N, C-alpha and C positions, 0 to 999 in steps of 0.2 A: 092043976095041969093048966087051966085056962089062964091063971095069973102069969104063969111062966111064958105062955105063948105071947101074951100081950107085951112082955118085956122085950122079947127078942128084937122087934124092930127097932125099940129104943137103943139097944146096944149096937145095932148096925148102923144107926143114923150118923154117928161121928165118921165112920168109915166111907159111907156113901158121899157124905158132904166132902170129905177130903178128897175123893176121886174127882167129884165135880169141880171142886175148886182148882185142883191141880190141872185138869183138863182145859179149864177156862184160862188159866195162866199161861199154858203152853200155846193156846190158839192165840191169846193176845200177843204173846212174844213174836210169834211168826207173823201175825197181821201187821205189827209195828216195825218189823225189820224190812228195810227197803231193798229191793234187789240189787245185785251187782250190776255194773254196766253191761250193756248187751255184748260189747266186744272188749275183752281185756287183752287177749292174744288171739291172732288169726293165723292157723296153720298156712304154711306155703301151698300154693298150688303145685301139683306134681312137676310140671316142667320147669319151675323155678326153685326147686328144692336144693339145687347147687348154687344158687345166686349168692354172691358174696357182698356184704354191705360195704363195699370199698370206699363209698362216698359219704358214709355216715359219720358223725362225730362220736366222740367217746361216750358210751352209753351212760346217760344220767337221766333223772326223772324230768328234767327241764329240757332234755335234747332228744328224747325218744320220738318226737315230732317237731317239725320246724316249719315256719312259714314259707310259702312260695310267694315270691314277689308278684303282686298284682294278680292274684288268681282267687276266682270265686265260682261257686255252683249257684245256679238258679233253677228252681222248679216251679214256675209260674202256677200250675194247677194245684200245687200242694202247699203254697205260701212259704217256701223254703229259699232263703238267701243266706249263704254261709261261705266264709273263706275256706279255701283249700290249703292244707298243709302237707308237708312230706311226712311219710311214715316209713321208718326204716326196719330193716330185717335184723332180728335179735335172736341168735341161738335157735334158728330154724323156724321162727315165727314172725309175723308182722306185729310189731309192738304198738298197739293201738290204744293203750291204757290211758294216755293223756291227751287224746284229741279233743275231749270236752264236747263243746257245742260246734266245733269245726267239722270239716269233712276231711278224711285222710287220703292222700294220694298214695297207693301201695307201691313201695320200691320194687323195681323189677317188671312192673307192667308199663305199657306204653307211656310215653311222656305226653303231657298236655298239648294238645294241637297237633299231635303227630300221628301217623297211621298206626293201627294196631288196637289192642283191647286195654283201654284205660280202666284201671280198678280203683273204685273210690268207696271207702268204708266209712259208716256213721253209726252212732249209738241210737238205739231206739229208746233207751231209757238212761238217765244219769244216776250217779251214785246217791244223790239225795231224793231219788224217786220221781224227779221231774222229767218231762217229756224230752227225749232226745231228738236230734236234727232229723233223723230218718225214721221217726215214729209212725208216719203215715205213708211211706212210699208204696206199701202195698196197695194203696187206694189210686195209683196211678193207672191210666188206661192206655190202651193202644193209641199210638200217634200223639200222646201228650208231648209237649215240647220240654226240653232240657237244654239250658244254656251253661256253657262253660266260658268263663272269661279269663283270658291269659295274656299278659303283656298288651294290654289295650285292644286285643282282638277277641270277638265273640264268636264262639263255634256252637252251632245249633245241632241237636240231636233229636230224634224222635223215638218214643218208646215202642219197641217192637214185641216185648215180652215181659210178663211178671210172674215169677216163679217162686215156689216154696220147696226148698231142697233140705236134704239131711245136713246137719252140722258139718259133717266130714266131707261133704261134696264141694270142692273148690275147683272143679272142672270148669265152672263158668268165668274163671279168671285166667284161663289158659290163652295164649297169644292167638290173634285172628288175622286174617289177610284184609279184613274189612275194618273201617273206622268205627270202632265200637266203643260204647261207654258202659260200664257195669257197676251198678250201685249194689252195695251189700251191706245188710245188717242182720240182727236176730230177732226172733219172736218166740212166745209161748215159754215164759220163764217158768221152771220148775222150783218152787220154794224148798220142797223136801230134799231134792237131789242137787240144788244150787247150780243149775246150768240151763241154757236155753236149748229147747228141742228142735227148733227149725231156723234156717237161714232164709231171709227174704231176699230175692234178687230181682233187679230191675235191669233189663238189658235195652239199650237204645242205640240206634245207627245214626251216623252223621248225615245231614242232608245239605 
C-alpha cells in the first residue's frame, strides 16, 4: 500500500507540469500581445447621428483622415505638439483608425477657430504598443493652456474640466454656444475583452 501511495504523485507529475506550462504559455501570449489603438472607431454624438459625410473623399485607408492646412495642437504642460487632421464619418462612426500620432478633428463638430464645440480625438496607445499623442491628457489641470494654430492664427483655450466617462457617453461632443475645445481618448484597456473601459475627456474654453 505504501509503495502505491508513493507512486501516485509520480503519475500526477506530468499532468501538473502540463497545466503549469500551458498556463505560462497563455500568460506569455497575452503579455506579448500589444493592445489595439485606443480609438479605432468612435460612435457619433447623438445630435450628429444624422450628419452626412458630404465633404469626405471616397473611403480608403489613405483617406479616412486627411491633413488640415497649417493646423496643429499644442499642450504646453503635457509636452504635446501635433498636426491636426480631418476625421470623416463612415457608416455612423468617426473613422479614427488611421490618425496615428496626429490629432483628429471630428467631422460635424465646430470648425477650427469658429464658435461652438470643437472635437479632437487622439490615441492613448498605438498598435505597436508605443505611447499615443493623448496618453497623458488626464494629467492636465484646471486652467492649463491649450493652443490651436490654424491658418497662422493661434487660438488659446484654458482647461475647465478633466473627466472620465463611460465609453458610450459622447454627450461631451454635443454642440455648445460657447467656444469650447473637447479632447477625447480612451483608457483602461481590458486585454481579455479587447476594449477600453473608459473615455478620458478634457474640456477647455477659449480665452
